[in-house]
N, C-alpha and C positions, 0 to 999 in steps of 0.2 A: 504493500500500500504506500509506503514512503516514496518509492520510485515513481509510482503513479502520481502522487501528490506533486512531486517535483516537476514532472513533465507537464501536468495540467497548469501549474502556476506559471510556467514559462509560456505556455500557449495562451492563457487568458489571465494575465496579471491583474490583480486588484489591489488597491491600496486605500488607506484612509480609514475613517471611523465607520463602523457598521451600525452605529446607533441610528436607526431609522425613525421615522415620524412618531408622533405621539402614540403611546401603546393602544389606546382605544381606536385611533384611526387605523393603525396596523391591523387590529382585530377585525374591523369592518371590511377593510380591503381584502383580508385573507378569506373571510366568509364569502365575499363576492367572487373571489377567484376559484372557488370550489366548482369543479366540473365545467370549466370553461377556459378559454384562452386568456393569455395575459392582456392582449389588446382589448378584448371585450370587458374584462374585469376592471381594467384601468379606465375605460370610457364610462363604465357604470359608476365607479367611485367619483370620477370627475363631475359627472352629471349630478350625483347626489350631493356632493360638497358645494356645488354651485348654488343649489337650492336651499340647503340647510347646513348649519354649522354641525360638523360631525363630532358631537360630544354626547356623553350619556344623558346629560340634563336636557338637551334639545331632543334627541332621538327618542328618549323614553316617553315623551309627551305627544309623539306622533302616532298615527294609526298605520298599520301595514299598507293600507290603501294609499297613504301619502307617499310611501317609498316605492311601491311596486312599479309604477310607470317610469320611474327614474332609473331603475336598474334592469329593465327588460333585456337589454343587450347581453347581460351576464347570464341569462337563463335562470330557470328555477325561481323566478321572481316571487311567486306565491310563497314558497317555503322560506326563501332568504329574507324577505321583508318581515315576515312574522318572527323569525329568529333574531333579526337585528333589533327589533323593538323589544322583544322579550328579554334578551340579554341586557339591553340598555336599562330596562326597568329593574332587573335583578341587581345589576351593578350599582344603580343609584340607591336602591333600597338597602342593600346589605353592605356596601362599601363606599357610600357617598360618591359613587362614580369613579373611584380611584382604583384603577387596575393594579397600580404599583403595590397596593396593600397585599395583593395576592402574589405578584411576581417577586416580591422581596422575601417571601417565605422560603424555607428550605425547599430544594428542588422537588422531592417527592410529594411534599405537602402542597406546594404550589401547583404542580401538575394535576394532582388529584382534584384540587379545588376547581381548576379551570375546566376540566373534563366534565364536572358535574353540571355545568351550564349546557342546556340543550342547544346544539348547533356548534359547540366547540369540541372537535374531535382531537385525537392525539396529535395529528400533524399541525393543526392550528395552534394547539397549546404549545407544542414544541417550538414553533416559529416565534411566538411571543417570548418564551423562556430563553431562547438563544439570542435573539436580536434585541430584545428590550431588557429582559431579566439578567442577561449575561451568564446564563447557566450553561453547564457543560452537557448539552443534549443535542442530538442531531435529527432534525426534521427530514422526513423522506417523502418525496412526491413521486408521481408516476414515472417521471424521467429518471430519477435516481434509482428507483426500484429496477427499472429495465437495465440500466447501465451496470449496476453492481451485481445483478444476477448473471448477466452475460460475462462479467469479469470472473465470476466464480466465488464471490465472497458470501453470497446468500443462496439458498436453495428454493425459497418460495417467497410469497408476498406477505408473510406474517409480519405486521408492523412492529410489534414489540420485540420479537426475536431479532429481526433485521436491524432495528435501531441499536440494540445492545451490542450486536456484532460490530457494526460500523463505529460505534463509540469506543469500542476496545481497540480498533485499528487506526483511527484517525487521531493524531495528537490534539489535545484540547485547544491549542492556539491556532489550529487549522480548521476547526469545525465550521466557522462561518464562511471562509473562502472556499472550502470544499463543497459546501452546500450549493454555492453559486456555480462553481466550476463543473460539478457533475450534472447540474441542470443544463448548463450551456452545452456540455458534451452530448447529452441526450437529445437536445433540440436540434443541434446543428450537424452532428455526425452519427451518433449511435441511435438512429431513428428507428421507430417501430418496424417499418417496412424498408427494405433495402438500406441497411446501415452502411455507412461509407468507411468500411474497415480499412480499405487500401490507403486512405489518407489519415487514418487515426494515429495520433502521436503516442498512443499506448497500446497499439494492436499486438505488440509482441509480449505484452504483460497481461493480456486478456484471453481467457479460455476460448471465448466465442471467436475472437479475432484470429487467434492462432489456428483454430480448426478451419475457419473459413478460408484463410490464406493458403492453408495446406491443400484444400480442395481445388483452389484456383491453380496452384502449381501442378498438381497431379492431373 
């Protein structure tokens, strides 16, 4: 894994602070990103934020019908609008709208608390914990699952088992950059159909890539 990390960091170098937007705004953006493309979720978030201030206090006093037409491009607007309002109300009632009260808890307690909110699954919780809570946890999306399975690091798509395996292999100071690098690799090269193994910078370190290149040679 360390050799893979080195190759990917040379291919897609990232620098700077990974502290991204306000934790609640990141939560809403992540919910909108579920089961849709980045471009669609970004457009939905932009439309929502242009109409309403994205804070628990504001969103909690809306109705799902207020949000639904604004996020249609992200899909599942019926479900997502209800979840966004419900989570906002719960955060406001139980934590005065302050997500950091949860994210500052010890990792396992914070994770358990986040997942208790309907609409916050393990991946969404882990994104918040890694990028806002600065916890040593590794979120796995569809692209990452595909890439690391082809590499041979995991055998199935069991989220918890896969997360623990990757957290044991990736140094803690590389968790954030590797999250981005593996997603980029999955989107641009290690695609679901017709992966571009011949130009992949880690093809000799990947079980799938080695096998595919052998077939080409033979």
